[in-house]
Backbone as a printed PyTorch tensor [residue, N CA C, xyz], in Angstrom:
tensor([[[  27.3860, -127.1570,  -59.5480],
         [  26.4350, -126.7510,  -60.5610],
         [  25.9820, -125.3250,  -60.2630]],

        [[  26.1590, -124.4110,  -61.2110],
         [  25.7290, -123.0260,  -61.0450],
         [  24.2570, -122.9100,  -61.4080]],

        [[  23.4520, -122.4220,  -60.4840],
         [  22.0370, -122.1970,  -60.7290],
         [  21.4760, -121.2930,  -59.6510]],

        [[  20.1940, -120.9650,  -59.7800],
         [  19.5050, -120.1820,  -58.7610],
         [  18.6170, -121.1370,  -57.9840]],

        [[  18.6910, -121.0570,  -56.6730],
         [  17.8590, -121.9230,  -55.8540],
         [  17.3030, -121.1340,  -54.6810]],

        [[  16.1550, -121.5810,  -54.1910],
         [  15.5190, -120.9210,  -53.0620],
         [  15.9540, -121.5410,  -51.7510]],

        [[  16.1820, -120.6790,  -50.7510],
         [  16.4960, -121.1570,  -49.4020],
         [  15.4760, -120.5470,  -48.4520]],

        [[  14.7620, -121.3910,  -47.7290],
         [  13.7720, -120.9310,  -46.7620],
         [  14.0880, -121.5840,  -45.4260]],

        [[  14.2070, -120.7690,  -44.3820],
         [  14.4690, -121.3190,  -43.0450],
         [  13.1720, -121.3890,  -42.2680]],

        [[  12.7470, -122.6010,  -41.9550],
         [  11.5680, -122.8330,  -41.1400],
         [  12.0430, -123.0100,  -39.7040]],

        [[  11.9430, -121.9270,  -38.9190],
         [  12.4730, -121.9430,  -37.5550],
         [  11.7020, -122.9200,  -36.6630]],

        [[  10.4100, -123.0920,  -36.9240],
         [   9.5920, -123.9930,  -36.1080],
         [  10.1210, -125.4280,  -36.1690]],

        [[  10.5700, -125.8510,  -37.3460],
         [  11.0930, -127.2060,  -37.5170],
         [  12.6190, -127.2280,  -37.5780]],

        [[  13.2520, -126.0520,  -37.3920],
         [  14.7100, -125.9370,  -37.4140],
         [  15.2820, -126.5970,  -38.6710]],

        [[  14.6610, -126.2500,  -39.8180],
         [  15.0040, -126.8920,  -41.0840],
         [  15.1890, -125.8530,  -42.1790]],

        [[  16.2580, -126.0130,  -42.9490],
         [  16.4570, -125.2030,  -44.1530],
         [  15.8620, -125.9620,  -45.3260]],

        [[  14.9650, -125.3150,  -46.0620],
         [  14.3670, -125.9110,  -47.2490],
         [  15.0890, -125.3270,  -48.4580]],

        [[  15.7540, -126.1480,  -49.2280],
         [  16.5060, -125.7150,  -50.4030],
         [  15.7790, -126.2530,  -51.6230]],

        [[  15.2600, -125.3510,  -52.4670],
         [  14.4390, -125.7590,  -53.5990],
         [  15.1160, -125.4100,  -54.9110]],

        [[  15.2840, -126.4130,  -55.7600],
         [  15.8730, -126.2100,  -57.0790],
         [  14.8010, -126.0050,  -58.1340]],

        [[  13.6190, -126.5950,  -57.9200],
         [  12.5400, -126.5290,  -58.8960],
         [  11.2310, -126.3900,  -58.1420]],

        [[  10.4480, -125.3600,  -58.4830],
         [   9.2220, -125.0770,  -57.7300],
         [   8.0050, -125.8340,  -58.2410]],

        [[   8.1220, -126.5700,  -59.3530],
         [   6.9530, -127.1780,  -59.9850],
         [   6.7070, -128.6350,  -59.6170]],

        [[   7.6510, -129.2640,  -58.9620],
         [   7.5210, -130.6960,  -58.7130],
         [   6.5690, -130.9880,  -57.5590]],

        [[   5.6700, -131.9410,  -57.7790],
         [   4.6520, -132.2710,  -56.7830],
         [   4.8350, -133.6790,  -56.2120]],

        [[   5.1900, -134.6600,  -57.0410],
         [   5.3190, -136.0510,  -56.6050],
         [   6.7590, -136.3270,  -56.2010]],

        [[   7.0210, -136.1770,  -54.9220],
         [   8.3940, -136.2730,  -54.4410],
         [   8.6600, -137.5680,  -53.6900]],

        [[   9.8830, -138.0670,  -53.8570],
         [  10.3920, -139.1750,  -53.0570],
         [  11.5660, -138.6290,  -52.2680]],

        [[  11.8450, -139.2380,  -51.1210],
         [  12.9210, -138.7190,  -50.2730],
         [  13.9610, -139.7860,  -49.9660]],

        [[  15.1570, -139.2890,  -49.6940],
         [  16.2710, -140.1270,  -49.2580],
         [  17.0200, -139.3060,  -48.2210]],

        [[  17.4660, -139.9150,  -47.1330],
         [  18.1380, -139.1590,  -46.0780],
         [  19.5820, -139.6000,  -45.9070]],

        [[  20.4730, -138.5990,  -45.8330],
         [  21.8820, -138.8140,  -45.5150],
         [  22.1980, -137.8980,  -44.3400]],

        [[  22.3560, -138.4810,  -43.1570],
         [  22.5860, -137.7200,  -41.9250],
         [  21.4950, -136.6720,  -41.7520]],

        [[  21.8440, -135.3760,  -41.6830],
         [  20.8480, -134.3180,  -41.4800],
         [  20.3110, -133.7390,  -42.7870]],

        [[  20.5750, -134.3960,  -43.8960],
         [  20.1140, -133.8850,  -45.1920],
         [  19.0930, -134.8450,  -45.7870]],

        [[  17.8990, -134.3170,  -46.0610],
         [  16.8720, -135.0840,  -46.7670],
         [  16.9060, -134.6310,  -48.2220]],

        [[  17.1040, -135.5770,  -49.1280],
         [  17.1690, -135.2850,  -50.5620],
         [  15.7780, -135.4890,  -51.1420]],

        [[  15.2670, -134.4820,  -51.8600],
         [  13.9530, -134.5470,  -52.4910],
         [  14.1440, -134.8580,  -53.9680]],

        [[  13.4410, -135.9010,  -54.4480],
         [  13.5870, -136.3230,  -55.8410],
         [  12.2270, -136.4100,  -56.5170]],

        [[  12.2320, -136.1070,  -57.8140],
         [  11.0630, -136.2780,  -58.6640],
         [  11.5450, -136.9870,  -59.9220]],

        [[  11.0050, -138.1680,  -60.1870],
         [  11.4560, -138.9700,  -61.3360],
         [  12.9670, -139.1570,  -61.3220]],

        [[  13.5050, -139.4510,  -60.1630],
         [  14.9400, -139.6990,  -59.9520],
         [  15.8270, -138.4730,  -60.1530]],

        [[  15.2400, -137.2980,  -60.3570],
         [  16.0150, -136.0570,  -60.4400],
         [  15.9330, -135.3340,  -59.1030]],

        [[  17.0690, -134.8360,  -58.6200],
         [  17.0770, -134.0810,  -57.3690],
         [  16.4640, -132.7110,  -57.6150]],

        [[  15.4380, -132.3710,  -56.8170],
         [  14.7490, -131.0890,  -56.9740],
         [  14.8470, -130.2200,  -55.7260]],

        [[  15.4320, -130.7590,  -54.6540],
         [  15.5630, -129.9540,  -53.4520],
         [  16.1290, -130.7520,  -52.2940]],

        [[  16.3120, -130.0280,  -51.1850],
         [  16.8770, -130.6230,  -49.9760],
         [  16.2200, -130.0040,  -48.7560]],

        [[  16.0810, -130.7850,  -47.7070],
         [  15.7450, -130.2650,  -46.3940],
         [  16.9450, -130.5470,  -45.5000]],

        [[  17.5060, -129.4950,  -44.9130],
         [  18.6490, -129.6550,  -44.0180],
         [  18.1330, -129.4950,  -42.5900]],

        [[  18.2700, -130.5440,  -41.8010],
         [  17.6950, -130.5920,  -40.4570],
         [  18.6680, -130.0780,  -39.4000]],

        [[  18.1140, -129.7240,  -38.2360],
         [  18.8970, -129.3330,  -37.0540],
         [  19.8760, -128.2010,  -37.3460]],

        [[  19.4210, -127.2390,  -38.0930],
         [  20.2660, -126.1360,  -38.5590],
         [  20.8330, -125.3220,  -37.4050]],

        [[  20.0250, -125.0630,  -36.3850],
         [  20.4540, -124.1710,  -35.2990],
         [  21.6190, -124.7300,  -34.4840]],

        [[  21.9130, -126.0080,  -34.6320],
         [  23.0830, -126.5770,  -33.9550],
         [  24.3840, -126.0680,  -34.5740]],

        [[  24.2900, -125.5880,  -35.8310],
         [  25.4950, -125.1840,  -36.5550],
         [  25.5370, -123.7100,  -36.9380]],

        [[  24.3670, -123.0660,  -37.0620],
         [  24.3410, -121.6880,  -37.5460],
         [  23.0720, -121.0010,  -37.0590]],

        [[  23.1510, -119.6940,  -36.8030],
         [  21.9760, -118.9050,  -36.4070],
         [  21.4750, -118.1480,  -37.6340]],

        [[  20.2100, -118.3620,  -37.9840],
         [  19.6180, -117.7150,  -39.1560],
         [  18.2740, -117.1060,  -38.8010]],

        [[  17.8980, -116.0630,  -39.5360],
         [  16.5700, -115.4800,  -39.3880],
         [  15.5860, -116.3350,  -40.1770]],

        [[  14.3590, -116.4920,  -39.6820],
         [  13.3770, -117.2760,  -40.4210],
         [  12.9550, -116.5670,  -41.7070]],

        [[  12.4890, -117.3490,  -42.6750],
         [  11.9780, -116.8010,  -43.9240],
         [  12.8560, -117.1360,  -45.1090]],

        [[  12.5450, -116.4950,  -46.2520],
         [  13.2860, -116.7120,  -47.4890],
         [  14.6230, -115.9880,  -47.4020]],

        [[  15.7110, -116.7280,  -47.4880],
         [  17.0570, -116.1570,  -47.3100],
         [  17.9960, -116.6440,  -48.4140]],

        [[  17.4990, -116.6690,  -49.6440],
         [  18.2300, -117.2710,  -50.7600],
         [  19.5680, -116.6270,  -51.0700]],

        [[  19.7520, -115.3600,  -50.7060],
         [  21.0320, -114.7190,  -50.9920],
         [  21.7390, -114.2510,  -49.7240]],

        [[  21.2990, -114.7320,  -48.5800],
         [  22.0160, -114.4550,  -47.3390],
         [  23.3530, -115.1850,  -47.4130]],

        [[  24.4420, -114.4330,  -47.3120],
         [  25.7750, -114.9970,  -47.5230],
         [  26.0560, -116.1650,  -46.5820]],

        [[  25.6870, -116.0200,  -45.3060],
         [  25.9160, -117.1060,  -44.3410],
         [  25.1150, -118.3490,  -44.7120]],

        [[  23.8480, -118.1480,  -45.1030],
         [  22.9920, -119.2830,  -45.4620],
         [  23.5080, -119.9810,  -46.7140]],

        [[  23.8830, -119.2070,  -47.7220],
         [  24.3920, -119.7880,  -48.9670],
         [  25.6630, -120.5910,  -48.6980]],

        [[  26.5940, -120.0120,  -47.9430],
         [  27.8380, -120.7270,  -47.6250],
         [  27.5630, -122.0100,  -46.8400]],

        [[  26.6190, -121.9290,  -45.8910],
         [  26.2570, -123.1060,  -45.0940],
         [  25.6890, -124.2070,  -45.9870]],

        [[  24.7330, -123.8350,  -46.8560],
         [  24.0990, -124.8160,  -47.7460],
         [  25.1310, -125.4410,  -48.6780]],

        [[  25.9470, -124.6020,  -49.3080],
         [  26.9120, -125.1230,  -50.2730],
         [  27.9430, -126.0300,  -49.6040]],

        [[  28.3440, -125.6920,  -48.3810],
         [  29.2850, -126.5430,  -47.6480],
         [  28.6250, -127.8580,  -47.2170]],

        [[  27.3760, -127.7670,  -46.7580],
         [  26.6520, -128.9520,  -46.2790],
         [  26.3830, -129.9470,  -47.4140]],

        [[  26.1750, -129.4240,  -48.6250],
         [  25.8000, -130.2840,  -49.7480],
         [  26.9580, -130.6280,  -50.6770]],

        [[  28.1610, -130.1470,  -50.3850],
         [  29.2710, -130.2810,  -51.3430],
         [  29.5810, -131.7240,  -51.7260]],

        [[  29.3730, -132.6800,  -50.8180],
         [  29.6520, -134.0800,  -51.1420],
         [  28.4290, -134.8200,  -51.6780]],

        [[  27.2620, -134.1690,  -51.6220],
         [  26.0200, -134.7900,  -52.0870],
         [  25.6250, -134.2400,  -53.4550]],

        [[  25.6210, -132.9300,  -53.5690],
         [  25.1700, -132.2500,  -54.7860],
         [  25.8000, -130.8620,  -54.7830]],

        [[  27.0110, -130.7240,  -55.3180],
         [  27.7020, -129.4280,  -55.2730],
         [  26.8890, -128.3230,  -55.9510]],

        [[  26.6740, -127.2360,  -55.2200],
         [  25.9000, -126.0990,  -55.7190],
         [  26.7430, -124.8380,  -55.6750]],

        [[  26.4270, -123.9150,  -56.5500],
         [  27.0060, -122.5720,  -56.5150],
         [  25.8690, -121.6160,  -56.8410]],

        [[  25.4810, -120.7970,  -55.8610],
         [  24.3590, -119.8710,  -56.0320],
         [  24.7210, -118.7600,  -57.0070]],

        [[  23.8800, -118.5540,  -58.0110],
         [  24.0160, -117.4100,  -58.9080],
         [  23.3070, -116.2150,  -58.2900]],

        [[  23.7940, -115.0220,  -58.5760],
         [  23.1360, -113.8130,  -58.0600],
         [  21.7090, -113.7580,  -58.5740]],

        [[  20.7960, -113.4290,  -57.6840],
         [  19.3900, -113.3410,  -58.0520],
         [  18.9190, -111.8900,  -58.0780]],

        [[  19.2480, -111.1430,  -57.0470],
         [  18.8730, -109.7300,  -56.9640],
         [  20.1240, -108.9140,  -57.2490]],

        [[  20.1260, -108.2200,  -58.3780],
         [  21.3260, -107.4880,  -58.7760],
         [  21.0500, -105.9900,  -58.8460]],

        [[  22.0920, -105.2240,  -58.6090],
         [  21.9990, -103.7720,  -58.7500],
         [  21.9780, -103.4690,  -60.2400]],

        [[  21.0200, -102.6660,  -60.6570],
         [  20.7950, -102.4120,  -62.0790],
         [  20.5450, -100.9300,  -62.3270]],

        [[  20.7780, -100.5250,  -63.5650],
         [  20.5460,  -99.1340,  -63.9650],
         [  19.5270,  -99.0980,  -65.0970]],

        [[  18.5340,  -98.2220,  -64.9570],
         [  17.5630,  -98.0220,  -66.0340],
         [  18.2110,  -97.1170,  -67.0790]],

        [[  18.4050,  -97.6420,  -68.2860],
         [  19.0190,  -96.8630,  -69.3630],
         [  17.9810,  -96.1100,  -70.1840]],

        [[  16.8730,  -96.7930,  -70.5000],
         [  15.8170,  -96.1980,  -71.3270],
         [  14.4560,  -96.6280,  -70.7990]],

        [[  13.4490,  -95.7730,  -71.0380],
         [  12.0620,  -96.1050,  -70.7040],
         [  11.1710,  -95.6600,  -71.8490]],

        [[  10.2730,  -96.5550,  -72.2750],
         [   9.3450,  -96.2400,  -73.3550],
         [   7.9390,  -96.6250,  -72.9110]],

        [[   7.0070,  -95.6490,  -72.8540],
         [   5.6410,  -95.9510,  -72.4220],
         [   4.9760,  -96.9920,  -73.3300]],

        [[   4.2300,  -97.9020,  -72.7180],
         [   3.4460,  -98.8750,  -73.4710],
         [   2.0430,  -98.2980,  -73.6020]],

        [[   1.6580,  -98.0260,  -74.8200],
         [   0.4080,  -97.3140,  -75.1040],
         [  -0.7940,  -97.9980,  -74.4550]],

        [[  -1.6560,  -97.1780,  -73.8420],
         [  -2.8820,  -97.6650,  -73.2300],
         [  -2.6910,  -98.3310,  -71.8770]],

        [[  -1.4890,  -98.2210,  -71.3070],
         [  -1.2170,  -98.8360,  -70.0030],
         [  -0.4330,  -97.8540,  -69.1340]],

        [[  -0.2150,  -98.2370,  -67.9000],
         [   0.6480,  -97.4640,  -66.9980],
         [   2.0770,  -98.0110,  -67.0230]],

        [[   2.3370,  -98.9500,  -67.9280],
         [   3.6120,  -99.6660,  -67.9690],
         [   4.6400,  -98.9870,  -68.8690]],

        [[   5.9060,  -99.2880,  -68.6030],
         [   7.0140,  -98.8350,  -69.4400],
         [   7.8840, -100.0240,  -69.8170]],

        [[   8.2910, -100.0650,  -71.0950],
         [   9.2840, -101.0400,  -71.5510],
         [  10.6450, -100.3970,  -71.3440]],

        [[  11.4920, -101.0580,  -70.5750],
         [  12.7770, -100.4660,  -70.1830],
         [  13.9560, -101.2730,  -70.7090]],

        [[  15.0440, -100.5710,  -70.9480],
         [  16.3450, -101.1890,  -71.1890],
         [  17.1060, -101.0490,  -69.8750]],

        [[  17.5530, -102.1730,  -69.3400],
         [  18.1890, -102.2160,  -68.0270],
         [  19.6000, -102.7780,  -68.1660]],

        [[  20.5530, -102.1080,  -67.5420],
         [  21.9230, -102.6270,  -67.4900],
         [  22.0900, -103.3820,  -66.1780]],

        [[  22.5110, -104.6610,  -66.2830],
         [  22.7420, -105.4590,  -65.0780],
         [  23.9500, -106.3610,  -65.2880]],

        [[  24.0520, -107.4350,  -64.5330],
         [  25.2010, -108.3420,  -64.6290],
         [  25.2410, -109.1420,  -65.9240]],

        [[  24.1520, -109.1510,  -66.6810],
         [  24.0860, -109.8960,  -67.9380],
         [  24.2310, -108.9880,  -69.1520]],

        [[  24.4680, -107.7050,  -68.9350],
         [  24.5390, -106.7390,  -70.0370],
         [  23.3110, -105.8560,  -70.0260]],

        [[  22.7310, -105.6190,  -71.2030],
         [  21.5170, -104.8060,  -71.3160],
         [  20.3510, -105.7380,  -71.6200]],

        [[  19.3180, -105.6710,  -70.7770],
         [  18.1710, -106.5700,  -70.8910],
         [  16.8750, -105.7620,  -70.8910]],

        [[  15.7780, -106.4330,  -71.2700],
         [  14.4530, -105.8110,  -71.3160],
         [  13.6620, -106.1530,  -70.0620]],

        [[  13.0400, -105.1270,  -69.4790],
         [  12.1620, -105.3230,  -68.3300],
         [  10.9730, -104.3830,  -68.4780]],

        [[   9.7820, -104.9010,  -68.2420],
         [   8.5750, -104.0730,  -68.2060],
         [   8.2940, -103.7510,  -66.7450]],

        [[   8.0350, -102.4720,  -66.4660],
         [   7.7260, -102.0690,  -65.0960],
         [   6.5420, -101.1120,  -65.0740]],

        [[   5.8170, -101.1540,  -63.9750],
         [   4.7310, -100.2130,  -63.7520],
         [   5.0670,  -99.2220,  -62.6520]],

        [[   6.3120,  -99.2230,  -62.2190],
         [   6.7250,  -98.3470,  -61.1140],
         [   6.6120,  -96.8830,  -61.5130]],

        [[   5.8770,  -96.1060,  -60.7310],
         [   5.6710,  -94.6840,  -61.0270],
         [   6.9180,  -93.8570,  -60.7750]],

        [[   7.8030,  -94.3350,  -59.9050],
         [   8.9850,  -93.5380,  -59.5620],
         [  10.2020,  -93.8620,  -60.4240]],

        [[  10.0660,  -94.7970,  -61.3740],
         [  11.2000,  -95.1820,  -62.2200],
         [  11.5500,  -94.0510,  -63.1860]],

        [[  12.8450,  -93.9090,  -63.4680],
         [  13.3080,  -92.8790,  -64.4070],
         [  14.6360,  -93.3200,  -65.0310]],

        [[  14.9380,  -92.8530,  -66.2550],
         [  16.2230,  -93.1930,  -66.8700],
         [  17.3740,  -92.6890,  -65.9980]],

        [[  18.3620,  -93.5460,  -65.7900],
         [  19.4930,  -93.2100,  -64.9280],
         [  19.3360,  -93.7170,  -63.5080]],

        [[  18.1470,  -94.1870,  -63.1600],
         [  17.8930,  -94.6940,  -61.8040],
         [  18.7190,  -95.9520,  -61.5430]],

        [[  19.3220,  -96.0180,  -60.3610],
         [  20.0130,  -97.2220,  -59.9010],
         [  19.0560,  -97.9220,  -58.9430]],

        [[  18.7340,  -99.1690,  -59.2500],
         [  17.7150,  -99.8920,  -58.4950],
         [  18.1260, -101.3530,  -58.3290]],

        [[  17.1920, -102.1840,  -57.9010],
         [  17.4500, -103.6160,  -57.7370],
         [  16.5410, -104.3820,  -58.6830]],

        [[  17.1350, -105.3350,  -59.3880],
         [  16.3840, -106.1630,  -60.3290],
         [  16.4280, -107.6200,  -59.8880]],

        [[  15.2520, -108.2410,  -59.8500],
         [  15.1650, -109.6900,  -59.6690],
         [  15.2930, -110.3010,  -61.0550]],

        [[  16.3380, -111.0820,  -61.2740],
         [  16.6100, -111.6430,  -62.5910],
         [  15.7830, -112.9040,  -62.8350]],

        [[  15.7630, -113.3520,  -64.0780],
         [  15.0250, -114.5530,  -64.4520],
         [  15.4660, -115.7370,  -63.5850]],

        [[  14.4940, -116.4140,  -62.9600],
         [  14.7900, -117.5520,  -62.0900],
         [  14.9470, -117.1940,  -60.6280]],

        [[  14.7920, -115.9160,  -60.2950],
         [  14.9600, -115.4570,  -58.9120],
         [  13.8120, -115.9200,  -58.0240]],

        [[  14.1790, -116.3270,  -56.8120],
         [  13.2020, -116.6970,  -55.7810],
         [  12.9180, -115.4710,  -54.9230]],

        [[  11.6520, -115.0120,  -54.9470],
         [  11.2490, -113.8680,  -54.1240],
         [  11.0140, -114.3210,  -52.6850]],

        [[  11.0810, -113.3780,  -51.7240],
         [  10.8430, -113.7440,  -50.3210],
         [   9.4990, -114.4290,  -50.0770]],

        [[   8.4890, -114.1640,  -50.9420],
         [   7.1830, -114.8030,  -50.7570],
         [   7.1210, -116.2040,  -51.3710]],

        [[   8.2460, -116.6710,  -51.9580],
         [   8.2880, -118.0090,  -52.5350],
         [   8.0190, -118.0660,  -54.0250]],

        [[   7.5510, -116.9640,  -54.6220],
         [   7.3280, -116.9310,  -56.0650],
         [   8.6610, -116.8800,  -56.8060]],

        [[   8.6550, -117.3770,  -58.0440],
         [   9.8500, -117.3770,  -58.8810],
         [   9.6090, -116.4800,  -60.0880]],

        [[  10.5710, -115.5880,  -60.3620],
         [  10.4880, -114.7000,  -61.5230],
         [  10.8240, -115.4930,  -62.7820]],

        [[   9.9760, -115.3780,  -63.8010],
         [  10.2470, -116.0500,  -65.0700],
         [  10.1580, -115.0540,  -66.2180]],

        [[  11.0280, -115.2300,  -67.2080],
         [  11.0190, -114.3730,  -68.3930],
         [   9.7520, -114.6410,  -69.1910]],

        [[   9.2760, -113.6230,  -69.8840],
         [   8.0810, -113.7890,  -70.6970],
         [   7.7570, -112.5150,  -71.4490]],

        [[   6.5060, -112.3950,  -71.8310],
         [   6.0270, -111.2110,  -72.5440],
         [   4.9570, -110.5370,  -71.6930]],

        [[   4.9510, -109.2070,  -71.6980],
         [   3.9280, -108.4460,  -71.0070],
         [   3.4320, -107.3680,  -71.9610]],

        [[   2.1650, -107.4430,  -72.3190],
         [   1.5640, -106.4950,  -73.2640],
         [   2.3460, -106.4440,  -74.5780]],

        [[   2.8790, -107.6150,  -74.9730],
         [   3.6030, -107.7100,  -76.2320],
         [   5.0620, -107.3050,  -76.1630]],

        [[   5.5610, -107.0240,  -74.9740],
         [   6.9520, -106.6110,  -74.8050],
         [   7.6970, -107.6490,  -73.9630]],

        [[   8.9470, -107.9600,  -74.3370],
         [   9.7100, -108.9350,  -73.5540],
         [  10.1020, -108.3750,  -72.1930]],

        [[  10.1140, -109.2480,  -71.2010],
         [  10.5750, -108.8650,  -69.8710],
         [  11.2850, -110.0630,  -69.2520]],

        [[  12.4930, -109.8330,  -68.7620],
         [  13.3020, -110.9390,  -68.2370],
         [  13.5420, -110.8220,  -66.7350]],

        [[  12.7800, -109.9650,  -66.0870],
         [  12.9690, -109.7940,  -64.6530],
         [  11.9730, -108.8070,  -64.1000]],

        [[  12.2540, -108.3250,  -62.8990],
         [  11.3590, -107.3940,  -62.2220],
         [  12.1880, -106.4120,  -61.4090]],

        [[  11.8160, -105.1320,  -61.4820],
         [  12.4320, -104.1290,  -60.6210],
         [  11.7460, -104.2200,  -59.2640]],

        [[  12.4990, -104.1200,  -58.1900],
         [  11.9920, -104.4670,  -56.8560],
         [  11.7960, -103.2680,  -55.9360]],

        [[  10.7390, -103.3450,  -55.1500],
         [  10.4860, -102.3630,  -54.0920],
         [  11.0730, -102.8810,  -52.7830]],

        [[  11.1450, -102.0010,  -51.7930],
         [  11.6190, -102.4030,  -50.4640],
         [  10.7100, -103.4850,  -49.8850]],

        [[   9.3960, -103.3550,  -50.1050],
         [   8.4480, -104.3300,  -49.5750],
         [   8.6790, -105.7070,  -50.1830]],

        [[   8.9220, -105.7590,  -51.4930],
         [   9.1420, -107.0450,  -52.1610],
         [  10.4170, -107.7350,  -51.6810]],

        [[  11.3420, -106.9500,  -51.1520],
         [  12.5940, -107.5020,  -50.6390],
         [  12.5860, -107.6520,  -49.1180]],

        [[  11.4170, -107.4310,  -48.5140],
         [  11.2880, -107.4800,  -47.0450],
         [  12.2420, -106.5070,  -46.3700]],

        [[  12.3690, -105.3100,  -46.9400],
         [  13.2500, -104.2800,  -46.3820],
         [  12.4630, -103.1460,  -45.7440]],

        [[  11.2170, -103.4010,  -45.3650],
         [  10.4210, -102.3700,  -44.7060],
         [  11.1400, -101.8960,  -43.4530]],

        [[  11.1260, -100.5950,  -43.2190],
         [  11.7500, -100.0460,  -42.0240],
         [  13.2300,  -99.7920,  -42.1740]],

        [[  13.7810, -100.0520,  -43.3480],
         [  15.1930,  -99.7800,  -43.5830],
         [  15.3450,  -98.3830,  -44.1740]],

        [[  16.5150,  -98.0320,  -44.5980],
         [  16.8230,  -96.6750,  -45.0410],
         [  16.3560,  -96.3620,  -46.4600]],

        [[  15.5990,  -97.2400,  -47.0800],
         [  15.2110,  -97.0580,  -48.4750],
         [  13.8340,  -96.4190,  -48.6090]],

        [[  13.5750,  -95.8790,  -49.8150],
         [  12.2690,  -95.2880,  -50.0940],
         [  11.1740,  -96.3440,  -49.9670]],

        [[  10.0100,  -95.9090,  -49.4830],
         [   8.8960,  -96.8190,  -49.2340],
         [   8.0710,  -97.0400,  -50.4930]],

        [[   7.8270,  -95.9790,  -51.2570],
         [   6.9650,  -96.0700,  -52.4370],
         [   7.7710,  -96.3740,  -53.6900]],

        [[   7.2210,  -97.2440,  -54.5240],
         [   7.8530,  -97.5670,  -55.7980],
         [   9.0510,  -98.4890,  -55.6450]],

        [[   9.7810,  -98.6330,  -56.7580],
         [  10.9700,  -99.4850,  -56.7240],
         [  12.0900,  -98.7700,  -55.9820]],

        [[  13.0370,  -99.5490,  -55.4700],
         [  14.1590,  -98.9760,  -54.7220],
         [  14.9340,  -97.9930,  -55.5850]],

        [[  15.2020,  -96.8330,  -55.0310],
         [  16.0580,  -95.8360,  -55.6790],
         [  17.3360,  -95.7700,  -54.8500]],

        [[  18.3540,  -96.4770,  -55.3110],
         [  19.5880,  -96.5920,  -54.5380],
         [  20.4630,  -95.3540,  -54.6210]],

        [[  20.2520,  -94.5210,  -55.6210],
         [  21.0420,  -93.3040,  -55.7530],
         [  22.3790,  -93.5460,  -56.4350]],

        [[  23.0380,  -92.4580,  -56.7520],
         [  24.2730,  -92.5160,  -57.5360],
         [  25.4340,  -93.1520,  -56.7760]],

        [[  25.3350,  -93.2510,  -55.4490],
         [  26.4350,  -93.8650,  -54.6910],
         [  26.6040,  -95.3470,  -55.0400]],

        [[  25.5780,  -95.9550,  -55.6410],
         [  25.6430,  -97.3610,  -56.0440],
         [  25.9960,  -97.5240,  -57.5200]],

        [[  26.2800,  -96.4260,  -58.2190],
         [  26.5660,  -96.4650,  -59.6560],
         [  27.6760,  -97.4650,  -59.9940]],

        [[  28.7390,  -97.4880,  -59.2070],
         [  29.8660,  -98.3830,  -59.5050],
         [  29.6070,  -99.8270,  -59.0700]],

        [[  28.4110, -100.0910,  -58.5210],
         [  28.0480, -101.4430,  -58.0860],
         [  27.0950, -102.1330,  -59.0630]],

        [[  26.7530, -101.4500,  -60.1740],
         [  25.8130, -102.0210,  -61.1480],
         [  26.3390, -103.3760,  -61.6280]],

        [[  25.4530, -104.3710,  -61.5920],
         [  25.8040, -105.7260,  -62.0090],
         [  26.1740, -106.6380,  -60.8570]],

        [[  26.3910, -106.0750,  -59.6830],
         [  26.7700, -106.8910,  -58.5230],
         [  25.5230, -107.3360,  -57.7530]],

        [[  25.6840, -108.3750,  -56.9510],
         [  24.5940, -108.8550,  -56.1100],
         [  24.1930, -107.7600,  -55.1250]],

        [[  22.9100, -107.4170,  -55.0840],
         [  22.4380, -106.4070,  -54.1380],
         [  22.7260, -106.8440,  -52.7130]],

        [[  22.4110, -108.1020,  -52.3810],
         [  22.6000, -108.5680,  -51.0120],
         [  24.0710, -108.6220,  -50.6570]],

        [[  24.9130, -108.9830,  -51.6080],
         [  26.3440, -109.0050,  -51.3500],
         [  26.8770, -107.6360,  -50.9930]],

        [[  26.3900, -106.6000,  -51.6930],
         [  26.8100, -105.2220,  -51.4200],
         [  26.1450, -104.7120,  -50.1470]],

        [[  24.8340, -104.9390,  -50.0090],
         [  24.0640, -104.4260,  -48.8770],
         [  24.5490, -105.0100,  -47.5510]],

        [[  24.8080, -106.3080,  -47.5220],
         [  25.1990, -106.9620,  -46.2680],
         [  26.6140, -106.6140,  -45.8340]],

        [[  27.4400, -106.0940,  -46.7460],
         [  28.8110, -105.7320,  -46.3770],
         [  28.9560, -104.2420,  -46.1000]],

        [[  27.8810, -103.4690,  -46.2710],
         [  27.9180, -102.0190,  -45.9830],
         [  27.1720, -101.6950,  -44.7050]]])
């Protein structure tokens, strides 16, 4: 099943938390070996994978697009609930920006893996032609929040342009203020998974 899901590694309990739906509160569990299946009204909404460090070394925190973590989860669950992670953070290009009157916001046309989409941003450093990172609709942020499409000040927005801080990239080679400015060297990567490109470079 192709979808976006959150992966969080809790190092204290040596457990990977795999979440398909962030809204479910009344959960029932079922265990198959090292996998605890989380259900709400008989629908699977997530998994806890136990004893992770026996099989793989991972950094703690939200790692939803870490290639090793995704491959581990998909392999571990293939006989229980086959998953295929969709790209969540994609390299995108700002095509157009239009100020939203009376605000600091801009309604933007963004080119990403889905074509041209609408995103509202308040980033002061954004400009037409900028290559940046977009969290698409349904994306799990490192803080556990999920991006959802909606309206902002009467304008449609289907994602969020991301800063280094929002991606937990503090101290890396990227700009600190505003959304990530990847530069023209990433022009031919527009539409691809940011983490897929970043982790292989």
